[in-house]
N, C-alpha and C positions, 0 to 999 in steps of 0.2 A: 069606521073602526066596528070593530063586531064585539058585540054586548051577549056577556053569556050569565044564563043562571036570572032567578028571579028574587035572590034576596038570600042571605046567610041562613036561614033556617032550610033553604030547598037546597039552594046551589049559589055559592061564593059569583059573584060578578065577575067578570075579567076582561077588560079594554083591552088591547095589541095593536102593535100595527109592524110591518113591516116598510121597510123605505120603499119596496116592490109594491106593495099593497098590502091589501087585509090578510090576515092569517087564518088559515082552518087549523082551528085548537084541538091537540090530542086528547086523546080520553083521559089520558094522567092532568092535564089540565082543566078537565072540567068534573072534578071529583066534588064532592056533597059533604066539604068537614061539618062539623058539628057544633066544636069546641075550636078554642083558640089552642090547645093542646095539638089538635089533630091539623090546625092548620099550621103550627111550626113542628108536624111531623119531616123526619129527615126526606123522606119522601116527595111529600109535596114542596118544600123548601127547595128541594132539587130541581125539580121542575120548575119553579117560580125564577129561578137563578138563571139556568140556562134561556129561559124567553126575555128575561132581563137582558143577557149579555148576548142575544142574536138579534131584539127588536129594539133595543134602548129604553125602553120604560113599560113599567108596568102600574097597572090601575084594579084596586079593590075595591067594591065597592056593596052594600046590604049588610055590612057590619053591624054588630050588637051593642048595643051602649056601654057595656062594661068592657069593651076589648082594649087590650092595652097596647097601641100603636107603639110606644119605645119601642117597649120588650119585642115585639116583633118587628122593627127595625134591627133590633141589633144581632137578629137571628142572621143578616145578611151582612153585615159589619159593624167594628165598632164605632160609637158617637166622635164626633170633633167637636170640640168648642167652636161656637161663632164670634160675634164681630165682639160681643159686650163677655165672652169667658164662657156663657151659660150653653148648656147645650141644647137648650127648648128656646124658638126663639117666635115669640106670639105675635101674627100680622094679622093686627085689628086697626081702623081707622082712627088715626090718633089726632083731635084739631090740629095741635103745632107743628105737625108736616103739612099742613094742606097745600102748602105754597111751595112744596118744595117737590123735586123729581125723587120719591122712593116708594118704597111697598105700603107704609105705615099710612095710607090715603085712599081715596076711591077712585083716582085716576088709574087709564091706561098705563103701561110698563111697555118698553120698547123691547126687541131680542138681544138677550144678551146671554151668556153662560155665568156662574157662580164664582165668587172670589178672583177676575181678573186683575183686581189688585192689591193681590197678598203677593209675597216671595215664596218662592218654593211651590210645592206641590198646592195644586186645590184640593177641594174634596170631590172624590173620585164619582160620588154617587147622594144626589139630595132626593130627602123625602118630605112633603105635603102629606098634614092629615086633617080633615076638616070637621074644628069643633061646632060651627053653626054655619049651614051655606046662607049667600045671600036672598032675600024675598023677591028680588028681580031677575032678569034674566042676565045679570051682568056679570064680573067677577069670574070669567072662565077661565083656565089658568090652559096656555097655548104652549105647544111644542114643534119643534121640527128637528129632524136627524139628518144633522147639515152632512154627515159621511159621502154623499153621493155630488152635493152640491161641491164639496172642493175637490173630487174626485175628476170632477168634469172642466176645473177649470183651464184654461191656457198652462202650460206647462211654466210660462216663465212667471205667472200671477203667483202658482205655486209654490214655487220657489222665493219668490220673492215675500211671500208672506211665512215662510220658514227660516226664513234668513235674517232677515230686519227683524229690529225689535221694535215694540211702540210705548207710551208711556200709557198707562191704563191708570182710575183716580176712581176712588170714594163716589156712589152719587152725594147731590146736594144734602138729602135727609142724613144720610149715615157719618158726613161731614159737620151736620148742625148737631148732633149728638157727641161728639169731641172723639167718634170711633175712626175717622177716614185716615185711610191707606193710601200710598202709590206705589206702583210698581214698573218693571219695564219688563216686557215679555217679547215674545214673537207669537203671533196670532195662530200659528199652527206649528205646534213645538212634537220636532220629532224624537224621541229618544230609543238608545239606546236597550235592548232587553225592555222597552217600555212602550204600551199604547200611544201612540199621537196624543197631544193634548188640544183643545182647539178653547183659544180664548177670543171672547167677543163683549162687545155692548156697543149699542149704535150709540148712545149718549157718552158714555165715559173712558170711551178709546179715542185719545189725542191724534188727530189724523195730520191737522196742521197743516192743511191746504198739500199734501200727497195726495195725488191724482191717482194712483193706483188703490191706496189704502181708501179714498173715498169711494172709486167705482167698485172695489171689491163689494163695500160695506151696504151699498146701494142696491147693489144684484143679490147681497146677500137675504138682505130685507125684504127684497122684491119677491124673491124666491121662497121665506118665510111666508109671507103672505098669502100666496097662491097654495103651499105644500103644507102646512101646520096645520094638527090636529087639535083638538080642543077637548079640556075635561069640564064636563057642567058638574059642579059640587054639587053631593049630597051628605046630610050627615055621618060621620063616622066615615069617610071614603080613604083610602092609603093608596098613595100615590108614590112609585119612585122611579129616579130617572139617570141615565148616565149623564155626567156634567161635561164630561169631557167630550160630546162629541153630539148632545142634543142644547139646542138652542131655548130658552120658555120666555113669556111674556104674558101679558093678564091684560084683556080688555076693562074699560070701565065700569061701574058701578053704582048704587044710589044706597041700598041699602049697608051703613054704617056698624052695625050689628055681628056685619059677616066677620068670622074669626076662620083662620088657616092657624096650625103650628108646622113650624121647617127645623128639620133635623138634617144636619151634614155628616155625611158615614166616605169612611176609607174603601179600601180596596176589599170587595165582596170576598168572605167567609168561600174555603175551598169546599 
């Protein structure tokens, strides 16, 4: 990944990738905002949106303690309600979920998109921002742009995952909170007049012995392990990514005081 800058007061750090390799960032993306107002200026936001559309994610670091992450996220897209109907979801280890597969413990998470088990269209973009990073080296968010992977599949497999529906279920932790859902979707949904939507969960997509789906899932995870990029969190970091094309996961960690906040967003403002 290409890191730019040394802190918000000097230069806003911005980590980006293209699936072809690291990007050399234009001068417009390496400007030096000195306030949230400057960071939200039309010219800076336009550049960030262009990079986000092209690359799939945007990571800003070196932000000050008084930075309003929610207000900044709303410059990209309106917020959407999450499982509990609220707009902000806190990701912090809770002992009652220690035996579940859930983001609210310290265990690793396998590659997935978000809201695969919801009827209708999932959030187009996701945001995480860091309240407190872990003291240990774990808890890194991992991202993988699946565009090339899907494009290189055998055409028969591409047809299969874009025509056959599979059942997706909520994780055991979400179900334990009485917030679980179930839906049937194509893994790769092609839409007239809209961008394709990739839905995937290694844990929560019911394959039921379907060998094509099993092979696809194993190959996807193997490619994820080889090609993922990772985010090592610092306090106040802001990360936004494209949920229609990017898989995300997390490695395990020990520091139970680690805390991130999550936002769901819709379509980018023009």
